[in-house]
Structure formats: C-alpha cells, structure tokens
C-alpha positions as CSV (number, residue, x, y, z in Angstrom):
1,M,221.2,30.5,24.2
2,K,224.0,32.8,23.6
3,P,227.1,31.5,21.8
4,T,229.3,32.0,25.0
5,E,226.8,29.9,27.0
6,T,226.8,27.2,24.2
7,A,230.7,27.1,24.3
8,Q,230.6,26.8,28.2
9,V,228.1,23.9,27.8
10,K,230.3,22.2,25.4
11,Q,233.5,22.7,27.6
12,A,231.7,21.3,30.6
13,R,230.3,18.4,28.6
14,L,233.9,17.7,27.3
15,A,235.2,17.7,30.8
16,A,232.4,15.3,32.0
17,I,233.4,12.9,29.4
18,V,237.0,13.1,30.0
19,I,236.4,12.3,33.7
20,F,234.0,9.3,32.8
21,V,236.5,7.9,30.2
22,T,239.6,8.3,32.4
23,M,238.0,6.6,35.3
24,L,237.0,3.7,33.0
25,L,240.4,3.5,31.5
26,W,242.0,3.8,34.9
27,M,240.1,1.1,36.4
28,A,240.6,-1.3,33.6
29,S,244.4,-0.6,33.4
30,Q,244.6,-1.4,37.2
31,W,242.6,-4.4,36.9
32,I,244.5,-5.8,33.7
33,G,247.9,-4.8,35.2
34,G,247.1,-6.9,38.1
35,Q,246.0,-9.8,36.0
36,I,249.2,-9.9,33.9
37,G,251.6,-8.9,36.8
38,L,252.5,-5.5,35.3
39,A,255.5,-3.8,37.1
40,A,254.5,-1.2,39.8
41,R,256.3,1.6,37.7
42,F,253.8,1.1,34.9
43,A,250.9,1.1,37.4
44,F,252.3,4.6,38.5
45,L,252.5,5.7,35.0
46,F,248.7,5.0,34.5
47,D,248.0,6.7,37.7
48,L,249.9,9.9,36.6
49,A,248.1,9.9,33.3
50,A,244.9,9.6,35.1
51,L,245.8,12.4,37.4
52,A,246.8,14.6,34.5
53,A,243.3,14.1,32.9
54,F,241.6,14.7,36.1
55,A,243.6,18.0,36.6
56,W,242.7,19.1,33.1
57,A,239.0,18.4,33.6
58,L,239.2,20.4,36.9
59,I,240.8,23.4,35.5
60,V,238.3,23.3,32.6
61,L,235.3,23.1,35.0
62,I,236.6,25.8,37.2
63,R,237.0,28.1,34.2
64,V,233.4,27.4,33.2
65,W,232.3,28.0,36.7
66,R,234.1,31.3,36.9
67,A,232.8,32.4,33.5
68,R,229.3,31.8,34.6
69,Q,229.6,34.0,37.6
C-alpha cells in the first residue's frame, strides 16, 4: 500500500469514528437534556456542535473520495 493510500485510509477511519462518536454523544445529550429539563437553547447548542462534526466528517470523506478518483 502506498503512503498516500495509507493516509487516505486513516483519514476515512477518523471520519467514521467522528461520525459514530458524534451520533452517540448527540443522542446521549438529547436524552439527558430531556431527563433534567435542559433549556431548548442548550439543546440547539448540542445540535449545532453535532452538525459541525458531521460537516467536518463529510468534507474529509469527500476529499478522500476525490483523491481516489
């Protein structure tokens, strides 16, 4: 495997891990927020943080996909 391919695999793996962990943390924050009666503005803050993580992962995956073509 070439060094560039290895780097691309590592980037794709990191993006997958970010997606997985973000989804778990987002779901946990929504559940915990509902249990403790967290204000809606904090729920939106968690939503925006999750969207930022998903956007970052999407950009990384698109860059990996384009590099492989």
